[in-house]
C-alpha positions in Angstrom: -16.5 12.8 -36.4 -14.3 9.5 -37.3 -15.3 6.8 -39.6 -13.6 3.6 -40.2 -14.6 1.0 -42.7 -14.0 -2.7 -43.6 -16.0 -4.9 -46.0 -18.4 -5.7 -43.5 -19.7 -2.8 -41.7 -18.3 0.7 -40.3 -17.4 2.4 -36.9 -18.4 6.1 -36.7 -17.1 7.9 -33.5 -18.5 11.0 -32.7 -16.6 13.1 -30.2 -18.8 16.1 -28.9 -21.8 15.2 -31.2 -24.1 18.6 -32.0 -27.6 18.9 -33.7 -25.9 18.3 -37.1 -24.0 15.3 -36.3 -26.8 13.8 -34.8 -29.1 14.6 -37.5 -26.6 13.2 -39.9 -26.6 10.0 -38.2 -30.2 9.8 -37.9 -30.8 10.2 -41.8 -28.0 8.0 -42.8 -29.2 5.3 -40.6 -33.0 6.3 -39.8 -32.6 5.6 -36.0 -35.4 5.8 -33.8 -36.2 9.4 -32.2 -35.7 7.8 -28.8 -32.2 7.1 -29.5 -31.6 10.8 -30.9 -32.7 11.9 -27.7 -30.7 9.8 -25.7 -27.6 11.2 -27.9 -28.4 14.7 -26.8 -29.3 14.1 -23.1 -26.9 12.9 -20.6 -27.9 9.4 -19.0 -27.1 9.0 -15.4 -27.2 5.3 -15.2 -26.1 2.5 -17.8 -28.6 0.8 -19.7 -29.2 -1.3 -22.8 -32.7 -0.8 -25.0 -33.2 -2.6 -28.3 -35.2 -0.5 -31.2 -36.3 -1.4 -34.7 -33.1 -2.1 -36.5 -31.0 -0.7 -33.9 -29.6 -1.6 -30.4 -28.6 1.4 -27.7 -26.3 1.5 -25.0 -25.3 3.6 -22.7 -22.1 2.8 -20.3 -20.0 4.8 -18.2 -15.9 4.7 -18.0 -14.0 5.8 -15.4 -12.1 8.6 -16.3 -9.5 10.5 -14.1 -9.5 14.1 -13.3 -5.7 15.4 -12.7 -6.9 18.7 -10.9 -9.2 17.2 -8.6 -7.3 13.9 -7.9 -10.3 11.9 -8.2 -12.2 9.3 -10.8 -15.2 10.4 -12.7 -17.6 8.8 -14.8 -17.3 9.4 -19.0 -20.3 8.6 -20.9 -20.2 6.5 -23.9 -23.4 6.1 -26.3 -23.0 3.1 -28.6 -25.6 2.1 -31.2 -25.4 -0.7 -33.3 -27.1 -1.6 -36.7 -26.7 -4.3 -38.9 -24.3 -2.1 -40.7 -22.6 0.2 -38.5 -21.4 0.6 -34.9 -21.8 4.2 -33.2 -20.2 5.8 -30.6 -20.8 9.2 -29.2 -18.9 10.9 -25.9 -18.6 14.2 -24.7 -15.6 13.6 -22.6 -12.0 12.4 -24.2 -11.8 8.8 -23.4 -8.2 8.4 -24.8 -8.3 4.7 -24.5 -11.2 4.7 -27.2 -9.3 7.3 -29.3 -6.4 5.1 -29.2 -8.1 2.3 -30.0 -9.8 3.7 -32.8 -6.5 5.5 -34.2 -4.6 1.5 -34.2 -7.6 0.3 -36.2 -7.6 3.4 -38.7 -3.9 3.2 -39.1 -3.1 -0.4 -39.0 -4.8 -2.7 -42.1 -4.1 -5.9 -40.2 -5.6 -4.9 -37.0 -8.5 -3.3 -38.8 -9.1 -6.6 -40.3 -8.9 -8.5 -36.8 -11.3 -6.5 -35.0 -13.8 -5.7 -38.1 -14.2 -8.9 -40.0 -17.5 -10.3 -38.8 -20.2 -8.0 -37.3 -20.6 -4.4 -35.1 -21.4 -6.7 -32.0 -18.1 -8.4 -32.2 -16.3 -4.8 -32.4 -18.5 -4.1 -29.4 -17.2 -6.7 -27.6 -13.8 -5.4 -28.0 -14.3 -2.0 -27.2 -16.0 -2.9 -24.2 -13.0 -5.7 -23.1 -10.5 -2.6 -24.2 -12.4 -0.3 -21.6 -12.4 -3.1 -18.6 -8.6 -3.5 -19.4 -7.7 0.0 -19.0 -9.1 -0.1 -15.4 -6.2 -2.4 -14.3 -3.5 0.5 -14.7 -5.5 2.7 -13.1 -6.1 0.2 -9.9 -2.5 -0.2 -10.3 -1.6 3.3 -10.0 -4.5 3.5 -6.9 -2.5 1.0 -5.2 1.0 2.8 -5.5 -0.6 5.8 -3.9 -1.8 3.0 -0.8 1.6 1.7 -0.6 3.4 5.1 -0.4 0.9 6.5 2.6 1.3 3.2 4.2 5.1 4.0 4.6 4.1 7.4 5.5 1.9 6.6 8.4 4.7 4.1 9.8 7.5 6.9 9.0 5.7 9.3 11.5 3.9 11.5 9.2 0.5 10.7 10.1 -0.9 13.9 10.0 0.3 14.7 6.4 -1.6 11.5 5.5 -5.2 12.4 6.7 -5.8 14.8 3.3 -4.0 12.0 1.1 -6.5 9.6 2.9 -9.4 11.0 2.2 -8.2 11.6 -1.5 -7.8 8.0 -2.4 -11.0 6.7 -0.4 -13.0 9.4 -2.7 -11.4 7.9 -5.6 -12.1 4.6 -4.9 -15.8 5.5 -3.9 -16.0 7.2 -7.4 -14.5 4.2 -9.2 -16.8 2.0 -7.7 -20.2 3.9 -8.2 -18.8 4.4 -12.1 -18.2 0.7 -12.4 -20.6 -1.2 -10.6 -24.0 -0.6 -12.8 -21.8 -1.8 -15.8 -22.3 -5.1 -14.9 -26.1 -5.3 -15.5 -25.7 -4.1 -19.3 -23.1 -6.6 -19.8 -25.0 -9.4 -18.2 -28.0 -8.3 -20.8 -25.7 -8.9 -23.6 -24.4 -12.1 -22.3 -28.1 -13.1 -22.2 -28.3 -13.0 -25.9 -31.7 -11.5 -26.3 -31.0 -8.9 -28.5 -31.2 -9.5 -32.4 -28.4 -7.8 -33.2 -26.3 -9.8 -31.0 -25.3 -13.3 -32.3 -25.6 -16.2 -29.8 -22.0 -17.2 -30.7 -20.7 -14.2 -28.7 -22.5 -14.9 -25.6 -19.6 -17.1 -24.3 -17.3 -13.7 -24.7 -19.7 -11.6 -23.2 -19.9 -14.0 -20.5 -15.9 -13.8 -20.1 -16.4 -10.1 -19.8 -18.4 -10.2 -16.8 -15.4 -12.0 -15.6 -13.0 -9.3 -16.0 -15.9 -7.0 -14.6 -15.9 -9.2 -11.6 -12.1 -9.1 -11.3 -11.9 -5.1 -11.5 -14.6 -5.2 -8.7 -12.5 -7.8 -6.7 -9.5 -5.3 -6.9 -11.4 -2.0 -6.1 -12.7 -4.0 -3.0 -9.4 -4.9 -2.0 -8.3 -1.1 -2.4 -11.2 0.0 -0.4 -10.5 -2.6 2.5 -6.8 -1.6 2.7 -7.6 2.3 2.8 -10.3 1.8 5.4 -7.7 -0.2 7.4 -4.8 2.3 6.7 -7.1 5.2 7.9 -7.6 3.5 11.5 -4.1 2.9 11.9 -3.7 6.4 10.9 -6.3 7.7 13.5 -5.2 5.4 16.5 -1.5 6.7 15.7 -2.7 10.2 16.0 -4.8 9.8 19.1 -1.7 7.8 20.6 0.4 10.8 19.8 -2.0 13.3 21.0 -2.7 11.3 24.2 1.3 11.4 25.0 1.2 15.2 24.4 -1.5 15.6 26.9 -0.3 13.4 29.5 3.2 15.5 29.1 1.2 18.6 29.7 -0.9 17.3 32.2 2.4 16.5 34.2 4.1 19.9 33.7 1.1 21.1 35.4 0.9 18.8 38.3 4.5 19.5 39.0 3.9 23.3 38.7 0.9 23.5 41.1 2.8 23.0 44.4 5.1 25.4 43.2 2.6 27.7 42.1 0.8 27.3 45.6 4.3 28.1 47.7 4.7 31.2 45.7 1.5 32.3 46.3 1.7 32.1 49.9 5.2 33.6 50.2 3.4 36.5 48.3 0.5 37.0 50.7 3.0 36.9 53.8 3.7 40.4 55.5 6.8 38.8 56.0 8.7 36.7 53.9 10.6 34.0 55.5 14.4 34.4 55.0 13.6 37.9 53.5 16.5 39.2 55.2 19.0 37.0 54.1 21.1 37.7 51.2 20.7 34.3 50.1 16.9 34.3 50.2 16.1 34.1 46.4 18.3 30.8 46.2 17.2 29.6 49.6 13.1 29.6 48.0 14.6 28.3 44.7 16.1 25.6 46.2 12.7 24.6 48.5 10.6 24.8 44.7 13.3 22.4 43.6 12.9 20.3 46.4 8.9 20.2 46.1 9.1 19.5 42.8 11.5 16.6 43.2 9.5 14.9 45.6 6.2 15.4 43.2 7.8 13.6 40.3 8.7 10.8 42.7 5.0 10.4 44.1 4.1 10.1 40.7 7.0 7.4 39.9 5.4 5.6 43.1 2.0 5.6 41.9 3.2 4.9 38.2 1.6 7.6 36.7 4.7 8.6 34.7 
């Protein structure tokens, strides 16, 4: 548990809250039992609920799993009281930790961000988390650019898995981000007692930031889907060419096979007594193969 104090209020951040941490917070701020329950159980959907003396929020932050190479939602529980902002999370949200350490170590920044109300700091926290999405989107864009380069370099087969990984990353990112907008909109409406009316334009601006992130995700989604279609078309074309070559070989060898089978069925092989019989029959087979290829050319099958 980390705590930062200013002349106006305190910010308490709890990483992996246990029963003792929750009990301390409940006693100190007289929190509603439902808030305590929310701290202790995972929440699948973002929400904002007002209780007597506090406002409880749950949002999900897009985090990246380096092992699975995909985005996953990190839950962040937030409680606003008249004199405190309380955040709790099980996952390590490094952007939040970095922001908290900056305020803790820099008195000037602490005075800048904690000189009004907890709701004002909440606005800065949400803004910081939304802005942190853009570097992640830039990373996805770089992956898409690399995939595009590799596709047109003739590595279509290798890109099938890479495209699937990026599509999963974008899908999970969208799934994490989309529900947040309803929470931010509820804050912008100014219907909560602990959210000052003066903050409504700032939360409205956060809705615009959320839309910009969403539009970038939509663009990445459309691009990777187009690249997937292109990659599939190139793979299909390559497969068709391979099948065409194999079919031509089979068609050319078919009359030669028939000719050799006829010779095998004959009791007396033509030119069998000739010392050059092998080369004679080989020449005949070559002529038959050449005629077959010429016919294919005339028919424009090649």
